[in-house]
LOTI-837811 format. One line per field, with one value per residue (C-alpha): residue number from 1; x, y, z. Coordinates in Angstrom, 1 decimal. Example, Ala and Ser with C-alpha at 12.3 -4.5 7.8 and 13.67 -1.06 7.14 Angstrom:
BEGIN
num <- 1;2;
px <- 12.3;13.7;
py <- -4.5;-1.1;
pz <- 7.8;7.1;
end
This chain:
BEGIN
num <- 1;2;3;4;5;6;7;8;9;10;11;12;13;14;15;16;17;18;19;20;21;22;23;24;25;26;27;28;29;30;31;32;33;34;35;36;37;38;39;40;41;42;43;44;45;46;47;48;49;50;51;52;53;54;55;56;57;58;59;60;61;62;63;64;65;66;67;68;69;70;71;72;
px <- 13.8;10.1;9.0;7.2;3.5;4.0;4.1;7.2;7.4;7.2;4.2;1.5;-1.0;0.2;-3.0;-1.0;1.0;-2.2;-4.0;-1.1;-1.0;-4.7;-4.6;-1.8;-3.4;-6.6;-6.2;-7.4;-9.5;-6.4;-4.6;-7.7;-7.9;-4.3;-4.7;-7.7;-5.7;-2.8;-5.0;-6.7;-3.4;-2.0;-5.0;-4.8;-1.1;-1.7;-4.4;-2.1;0.8;-1.2;-3.0;0.3;1.6;-1.5;-1.1;2.6;1.9;-0.7;1.6;4.4;2.2;0.9;4.4;5.7;2.8;3.3;6.9;6.2;3.9;6.5;9.3;7.3;
py <- -1.6;-2.6;-6.2;-7.4;-6.6;-3.8;-0.1;1.8;4.6;7.4;5.8;5.1;3.1;3.6;5.4;8.3;5.9;4.0;7.3;8.5;5.3;5.4;8.9;8.1;4.9;6.5;7.8;11.3;12.4;13.6;10.3;8.3;10.6;10.0;6.2;6.2;8.2;5.8;2.8;4.4;5.5;2.0;0.5;2.9;2.2;-1.6;-1.0;1.0;-1.4;-4.5;-2.7;-1.8;-5.3;-6.8;-4.2;-5.0;-8.7;-8.3;-6.1;-8.6;-11.5;-9.5;-8.2;-11.8;-13.0;-10.2;-11.0;-14.7;-14.0;-11.9;-14.3;-17.3;
pz <- 38.6;38.4;38.1;35.1;35.3;37.9;37.2;38.0;40.5;38.0;36.2;38.7;36.6;33.0;32.0;30.4;28.2;27.2;26.4;24.4;22.4;21.8;20.6;18.1;17.0;15.8;12.2;11.6;8.6;6.8;7.1;6.0;3.0;2.1;2.6;0.2;-2.3;-2.1;-2.6;-5.6;-7.1;-6.7;-8.3;-11.3;-11.6;-11.9;-14.4;-16.7;-16.3;-17.2;-20.0;-21.5;-21.0;-22.8;-25.6;-26.1;-26.1;-28.8;-30.9;-30.6;-31.8;-34.7;-35.6;-35.6;-37.7;-40.2;-40.7;-40.9;-43.9;-45.7;-45.4;-46.6;
end
């Protein structure tokens, strides 16, 4: 068993592991495109949700005002 901070017998200096982590940590062009697409899609989704919420709120207020006029 290797001590903390020292490389084990089968891993001389750990460069292979570091290189493998660096290669997997760098996003490729395809993953960057998907990330951008996800951000844009999320932004548009919030836009539609809050637009629908605002519209429904205005309809509810006008609906309540309309029936308040009729019942008076």
